[in-house]
C-alpha positions as CSV (number, residue, x, y, z in Angstrom):
1,M,-103.0,-136.1,-50.5
2,S,-105.6,-138.9,-50.6
3,A,-104.5,-139.7,-47.0
4,M,-105.0,-135.9,-45.7
5,I,-108.5,-136.2,-47.3
6,M,-109.5,-139.3,-45.4
7,K,-108.5,-138.0,-42.2
8,R,-110.7,-134.8,-42.4
9,H,-113.6,-137.0,-43.3
10,I,-112.9,-139.2,-40.2
11,S,-112.6,-136.1,-38.3
12,L,-115.8,-134.5,-39.1
13,L,-117.8,-137.6,-38.6
14,V,-116.7,-137.7,-35.2
15,F,-117.4,-134.2,-34.8
16,F,-121.3,-134.6,-36.0
17,C,-121.8,-137.8,-34.2
18,L,-121.0,-136.6,-30.8
19,P,-123.8,-134.3,-29.9
20,G,-126.2,-137.3,-30.8
21,A,-124.4,-139.8,-28.7
22,F,-124.3,-137.0,-25.7
23,L,-128.1,-136.5,-26.0
24,A,-129.0,-140.3,-26.1
25,G,-127.4,-140.4,-22.3
26,C,-129.5,-137.6,-21.1
27,S,-132.6,-137.5,-19.4
28,D,-136.2,-136.3,-21.3
29,A,-135.8,-133.0,-18.9
30,D,-132.1,-132.6,-20.3
31,R,-133.0,-133.3,-24.0
32,S,-135.7,-130.9,-23.5
33,S,-133.6,-128.2,-22.3
34,L,-130.9,-128.6,-24.9
35,M,-133.5,-128.8,-27.8
36,G,-135.4,-125.5,-26.3
37,E,-138.7,-127.7,-25.4
38,E,-140.5,-126.9,-22.5
39,E,-142.8,-129.1,-20.6
40,V,-146.5,-128.9,-22.2
41,P,-149.3,-129.7,-19.1
42,V,-152.3,-131.6,-20.3
43,E,-155.6,-129.4,-20.1
44,L,-158.7,-131.1,-20.4
45,S,-162.4,-130.5,-20.7
46,A,-165.5,-132.5,-20.7
47,L,-168.9,-132.9,-21.7
48,E,-171.9,-135.2,-21.1
49,G,-172.8,-138.0,-23.6
50,D,-176.3,-138.8,-24.7
51,V,-178.5,-141.9,-25.5
52,S,-180.6,-141.0,-28.1
53,S,-184.0,-142.2,-26.5
54,R,-183.3,-140.6,-23.2
55,A,-186.0,-137.5,-22.6
56,A,-184.9,-133.9,-22.3
57,V,-181.1,-134.3,-22.5
58,S,-178.9,-132.9,-25.2
59,A,-175.7,-134.5,-26.3
60,G,-172.6,-132.4,-25.6
61,S,-173.9,-130.6,-22.6
62,R,-171.8,-129.7,-19.6
63,P,-171.7,-131.9,-16.7
64,Q,-174.8,-131.3,-14.5
65,A,-172.8,-131.8,-11.4
66,E,-169.3,-131.6,-10.2
67,F,-167.7,-135.1,-9.8
68,E,-164.4,-136.9,-9.5
69,A,-162.8,-139.2,-12.2
70,A,-159.9,-141.4,-12.9
71,M,-157.8,-140.2,-15.9
72,V,-156.0,-143.2,-17.2
73,F,-152.9,-142.3,-19.8
74,S,-150.9,-144.5,-21.9
75,R,-148.5,-144.0,-24.8
76,T,-149.8,-147.0,-26.6
77,A,-153.5,-146.8,-28.1
78,G,-156.0,-149.4,-26.5
79,D,-153.4,-150.4,-24.0
80,Y,-153.9,-149.7,-20.3
81,T,-152.2,-152.4,-18.6
82,T,-148.2,-151.3,-19.2
83,P,-146.2,-150.4,-16.2
84,V,-146.1,-146.5,-15.8
85,V,-142.6,-145.8,-17.0
86,A,-142.8,-142.1,-17.4
87,A,-144.4,-138.8,-16.1
88,E,-147.0,-138.8,-19.0
89,E,-148.3,-142.0,-18.0
90,G,-150.3,-143.6,-15.1
91,V,-153.5,-142.9,-13.3
92,W,-154.5,-139.0,-12.5
93,K,-157.5,-137.9,-10.2
94,G,-159.5,-135.0,-12.0
95,T,-162.3,-133.0,-10.8
96,V,-164.6,-132.4,-13.7
97,G,-166.4,-129.1,-13.0
98,T,-169.9,-128.0,-14.1
99,D,-168.0,-125.8,-16.4
100,G,-166.7,-128.5,-18.3
101,K,-162.9,-127.9,-16.9
102,V,-160.8,-130.4,-15.4
103,G,-158.8,-129.9,-12.5
104,W,-156.0,-132.2,-11.1
105,G,-155.7,-133.3,-7.7
106,N,-152.6,-135.8,-7.8
107,A,-150.6,-135.1,-4.6
108,G,-147.0,-133.6,-5.2
109,K,-147.8,-133.2,-9.0
110,D,-149.4,-130.3,-10.8
111,A,-150.5,-131.9,-13.8
112,P,-149.7,-134.8,-16.4
113,I,-147.8,-133.5,-19.4
114,Y,-147.8,-134.4,-23.0
115,P,-144.6,-136.7,-24.3
116,R,-141.8,-134.8,-25.9
117,W,-140.7,-134.4,-29.5
118,G,-144.8,-134.4,-30.4
119,A,-145.5,-138.3,-29.5
120,W,-149.1,-139.2,-29.0
121,L,-150.5,-139.7,-25.9
122,Y,-154.0,-141.9,-25.4
123,L,-156.5,-141.5,-22.4
124,V,-159.7,-143.0,-21.3
125,S,-161.7,-142.1,-18.1
126,Y,-164.2,-143.1,-15.7
127,A,-165.8,-142.2,-12.5
128,P,-166.0,-142.4,-9.7
129,Y,-162.2,-142.3,-9.1
130,A,-160.7,-145.8,-8.1
131,E,-157.5,-147.8,-8.9
132,P,-157.4,-149.9,-11.4
133,D,-157.2,-153.7,-10.8
134,K,-153.7,-154.9,-10.5
135,A,-152.5,-157.6,-12.9
136,A,-151.9,-161.1,-11.3
137,S,-148.5,-162.1,-10.7
138,G,-146.5,-163.5,-13.5
139,S,-149.3,-162.6,-15.8
140,G,-146.9,-160.5,-18.1
141,T,-149.7,-157.9,-18.8
142,G,-147.7,-155.0,-16.6
143,T,-148.9,-153.3,-13.7
144,Y,-152.6,-153.2,-14.1
145,A,-154.9,-155.8,-15.4
146,G,-156.8,-153.6,-18.0
147,T,-159.9,-153.3,-15.7
148,V,-161.5,-151.5,-12.9
149,S,-164.0,-152.9,-10.3
150,F,-166.6,-151.8,-8.3
151,V,-169.6,-152.6,-5.5
152,L,-172.5,-151.0,-6.5
153,T,-174.5,-149.3,-4.0
154,G,-177.6,-148.2,-6.0
155,Q,-177.1,-144.6,-5.2
156,T,-174.0,-143.5,-7.0
157,D,-173.5,-142.9,-10.8
158,L,-171.0,-145.1,-13.0
159,L,-169.5,-143.0,-16.1
160,Y,-166.9,-143.7,-18.6
161,A,-165.3,-141.8,-21.3
162,S,-163.8,-143.3,-24.5
163,Q,-160.4,-143.2,-25.7
164,I,-159.0,-140.0,-27.0
165,Q,-155.5,-138.9,-28.1
166,G,-153.6,-135.5,-28.2
167,N,-150.0,-134.4,-28.2
168,R,-148.0,-131.3,-27.3
169,W,-148.5,-129.4,-30.3
170,A,-151.2,-126.7,-30.1
171,D,-153.3,-128.3,-33.1
172,G,-152.8,-131.8,-31.7
173,H,-154.4,-131.2,-27.9
174,F,-156.9,-133.4,-26.3
175,P,-160.5,-132.9,-27.5
176,S,-163.2,-133.0,-24.9
177,L,-163.8,-136.3,-22.9
178,V,-167.2,-137.3,-23.4
179,F,-168.7,-139.3,-20.4
180,D,-171.7,-141.7,-20.8
181,H,-173.9,-143.3,-18.2
182,Q,-173.2,-147.1,-17.8
183,L,-176.2,-147.6,-15.3
184,T,-180.0,-147.3,-15.9
185,Q,-181.8,-145.1,-13.3
186,L,-185.3,-145.7,-11.7
187,S,-186.8,-143.0,-9.7
188,F,-189.7,-144.0,-7.2
189,Q,-192.9,-142.0,-6.3
190,A,-195.8,-143.1,-4.3
191,K,-199.6,-142.2,-3.8
192,K,-202.6,-143.7,-2.0
193,T,-205.5,-145.3,-4.0
194,L,-207.9,-143.5,-1.9
195,Q,-207.6,-139.8,-0.8
196,N,-208.6,-140.5,2.7
197,G,-207.1,-143.9,3.1
198,V,-204.9,-145.0,5.8
199,S,-201.3,-143.4,6.1
200,V,-198.5,-145.6,4.8
201,W,-194.8,-145.2,5.4
202,V,-192.4,-146.8,2.6
203,K,-189.3,-148.2,4.5
204,S,-187.3,-149.6,1.5
205,I,-187.3,-150.5,-2.2
206,T,-185.3,-153.5,-3.5
207,V,-184.6,-154.3,-6.9
208,K,-184.3,-158.0,-6.3
209,E,-182.3,-159.3,-9.6
210,A,-179.7,-156.4,-9.6
211,K,-176.3,-157.6,-9.7
212,P,-173.9,-155.3,-7.3
213,L,-170.6,-156.2,-8.7
214,A,-169.3,-154.1,-11.8
215,S,-166.0,-154.9,-14.0
216,L,-165.4,-152.0,-16.5
217,K,-162.9,-152.5,-19.2
218,L,-160.5,-149.5,-19.4
219,A,-160.0,-149.9,-23.3
220,T,-163.6,-150.6,-24.3
221,G,-165.7,-149.4,-21.5
222,E,-167.4,-152.5,-21.5
223,V,-169.0,-153.5,-18.2
224,T,-169.8,-156.9,-17.0
225,F,-172.0,-157.2,-13.8
226,S,-171.8,-160.4,-11.6
227,T,-172.6,-161.7,-7.9
228,T,-170.6,-163.4,-5.0
229,T,-171.6,-165.2,-1.9
230,E,-170.5,-161.9,-0.3
231,H,-172.5,-159.8,-2.6
232,P,-175.4,-161.6,-3.8
233,Q,-178.1,-159.9,-6.1
234,G,-180.3,-157.2,-5.3
235,L,-179.9,-153.3,-4.4
236,T,-181.8,-151.4,-1.8
237,V,-182.7,-147.9,-1.2
238,D,-183.3,-147.6,2.5
239,L,-185.8,-144.8,3.6
240,T,-185.8,-145.5,7.1
241,Q,-182.4,-143.4,7.4
242,N,-183.9,-140.1,6.5
243,G,-187.8,-140.7,7.1
244,T,-190.4,-138.1,6.9
245,N,-190.7,-137.9,10.7
246,G,-187.3,-138.9,11.2
247,A,-185.1,-141.9,11.2
248,G,-186.9,-145.4,11.5
249,Q,-190.4,-144.8,10.0
250,G,-189.5,-144.2,6.3
251,T,-191.3,-141.8,3.8
252,E,-195.1,-141.2,4.7
253,V,-197.6,-141.4,1.9
254,T,-201.1,-139.7,2.6
255,G,-202.6,-138.9,-0.6
256,Q,-203.0,-139.2,-4.2
257,T,-200.5,-136.9,-5.0
258,P,-197.4,-138.7,-5.6
259,V,-194.4,-138.2,-3.2
260,S,-190.8,-139.2,-3.9
261,V,-189.6,-142.2,-2.0
262,G,-186.0,-142.6,-3.6
263,Q,-184.1,-143.7,-6.5
264,L,-181.6,-146.6,-7.7
265,L,-179.0,-146.9,-10.1
266,L,-178.8,-150.3,-11.5
267,P,-177.4,-152.5,-14.3
268,P,-179.0,-151.9,-17.5
269,L,-181.1,-154.6,-19.2
270,E,-179.9,-154.5,-22.8
271,A,-180.7,-156.2,-26.0
272,G,-182.5,-159.5,-25.2
273,G,-183.3,-158.6,-21.6
274,S,-179.9,-160.1,-20.0
275,N,-179.3,-158.8,-16.7
276,G,-175.9,-157.6,-16.6
277,N,-174.3,-159.6,-19.7
278,G,-174.7,-162.7,-18.0
279,G,-178.3,-163.7,-18.5
280,G,-181.0,-164.1,-16.0
281,S,-184.3,-162.2,-15.6
282,N,-185.6,-160.2,-18.7
283,T,-186.9,-157.5,-16.4
284,Y,-186.7,-156.3,-12.7
285,T,-189.1,-157.0,-10.0
286,L,-189.7,-155.0,-6.8
287,K,-189.6,-155.8,-3.2
288,V,-191.1,-152.9,-1.3
289,E,-191.4,-152.8,2.6
290,T,-193.9,-150.6,4.1
291,S,-195.8,-150.3,7.3
292,I,-198.7,-152.3,6.3
293,G,-196.4,-155.2,5.1
294,T,-194.0,-156.0,2.6
295,F,-195.1,-156.6,-1.0
296,D,-192.8,-158.8,-3.0
297,N,-192.3,-159.9,-6.7
298,V,-193.8,-156.5,-8.0
299,S,-193.2,-156.5,-11.8
300,L,-192.2,-153.5,-13.6
301,T,-194.4,-153.0,-16.5
302,F,-193.8,-150.6,-19.4
303,G,-196.1,-148.4,-21.5
304,D,-194.9,-146.6,-24.9
305,S,-191.2,-146.5,-23.8
306,N,-190.4,-150.0,-25.0
307,A,-192.7,-149.7,-28.1
308,S,-189.6,-150.7,-30.2
309,G,-189.0,-153.7,-28.8
310,K,-185.9,-152.8,-27.0
311,N,-185.7,-153.5,-23.5
312,P,-186.2,-149.9,-22.1
313,L,-183.9,-150.3,-19.0
314,Q,-181.0,-149.1,-21.1
315,A,-177.5,-147.7,-19.9
316,G,-178.3,-143.8,-19.7
317,M,-182.1,-144.3,-19.6
318,S,-184.2,-143.0,-16.7
319,H,-187.8,-143.7,-15.6
320,V,-190.0,-142.9,-12.8
321,V,-191.8,-145.6,-11.4
322,T,-195.2,-144.6,-9.7
323,L,-196.5,-147.2,-6.9
324,N,-200.3,-147.0,-6.0
325,I,-200.7,-147.9,-2.4
326,G,-204.0,-149.1,-0.7
327,D,-205.0,-149.8,2.5
328,H,-203.9,-153.5,2.0
329,E,-202.4,-153.8,-1.3
330,L,-199.7,-152.1,-3.7
331,G,-199.3,-152.0,-7.4
332,I,-197.4,-150.1,-10.1
333,T,-199.4,-147.3,-11.8
334,S,-197.1,-146.1,-14.5
335,V,-193.2,-146.6,-15.5
336,T,-192.4,-143.6,-17.7
337,V,-189.2,-142.2,-19.3
338,Q,-188.0,-138.9,-17.7
339,A,-184.7,-136.7,-17.8
340,W,-181.7,-138.3,-16.2
341,T,-181.6,-136.8,-12.4
342,P,-178.4,-135.5,-11.1
343,V,-176.8,-138.1,-8.8
344,T,-173.2,-138.2,-6.9
345,V,-170.2,-139.8,-8.5
346,D,-168.1,-138.3,-5.8
347,G,-166.3,-141.5,-4.7
348,S,-168.9,-143.0,-2.5
349,L,-169.2,-146.1,-4.8
350,D,-167.1,-148.7,-3.3
351,A,-163.9,-150.1,-5.3
352,D,-164.0,-153.7,-5.0
C-alpha cells in the first residue's frame, strides 16, 4: 500500500513540473502567448524643465519647438553600458512634439516595449540624437561607455532628461520626461552710439573661452567640456552667411534702435566661475569683427543678474548682450536676463 502511495506522489510531481520545464525553454514571445500576456508598447510624453532664476519660463511647460532625442533604455537602474540583449533595451530615436508626445523613428520597429511580467524598465534621454560612445575593447563595461560626445557649434541646444522608470502595468507606466538645458544662451544685439554715425556691419562674434567639446554622462547628465588641437576653444556666430544686404557683408547697424546680430549657446560658467568643469576664465570675453575693424577682449559685465554672487552664465540661463558701436570704438551697454529663445535641437549638433 505504501509503495502505491509513493508511486502516485512521484507521478503527480512529474505532472506539475513539466509545464515549468516547457516554459523555461520558450522565448519571451512564446511565454507571453501561453500566459495570455500581450506586448505593451512604451508611450512617452515630455515637458520642459526650469531654472528658478530664468526669466519668463514656467516649470513643466510643453516643449517650445519639435526636436529629435535619443531615448536610452535599460533594465538596470543607473547602468547604460550593458549590451543590448532584448527588445526592451537599447537606443531609440524619438521625436518630441510641441504637444509633449513622443513619436518613434527607428527603422523596422514600431516602438520599444515594456518587459514582461511587470519588471521595471529605466530610461534617460538627451537631444540632439546621437549614438552613445562605444566602450573600449576589453573594458568589460558592455556595448556602450555610458557617455555620449558632441562637438558644439554654438547654434544648437543640448538637452538632458534624468532617469525615470516604468513597467507594463497601467499604474506603473513611465511618467513624463523633463528636459533641462545643459548650455547657457547669449543673444546679441547692436546699436550705434550716435544716431547719425557711420553705418557699421557686424560680421562675426566669437566667445573666446568657450570649449567646443562636450561629454555627457548618461546616468547622471553631468557634462564635461574640453578642447583639443583639432577643436580649440572659441565658438563663433558668423553673420556674413546671411547678411542684411546678402552674403558677405554681415548685419548692418545704422541707428540707436538695437538690431539682432545673432546668438550663441555655450558651456555654462557654474559656481566658482570655472569654464566647463575644467577651470579657466571666470567670465567670457568677446571678439567682434566689424566693417570698421576687429574689437578683441571685450569683457561681459553683469548688472543685477549676478547680485546673489552666483555666476549668471549658468545652464538654462539666457541673457541679451547689447553692443554699443561708435565710429571707431565698441563697448557693451548692458547684459540682461531674458526668456530662453527657442533654438534647434534637430541633430545639427555634430557627434564627436
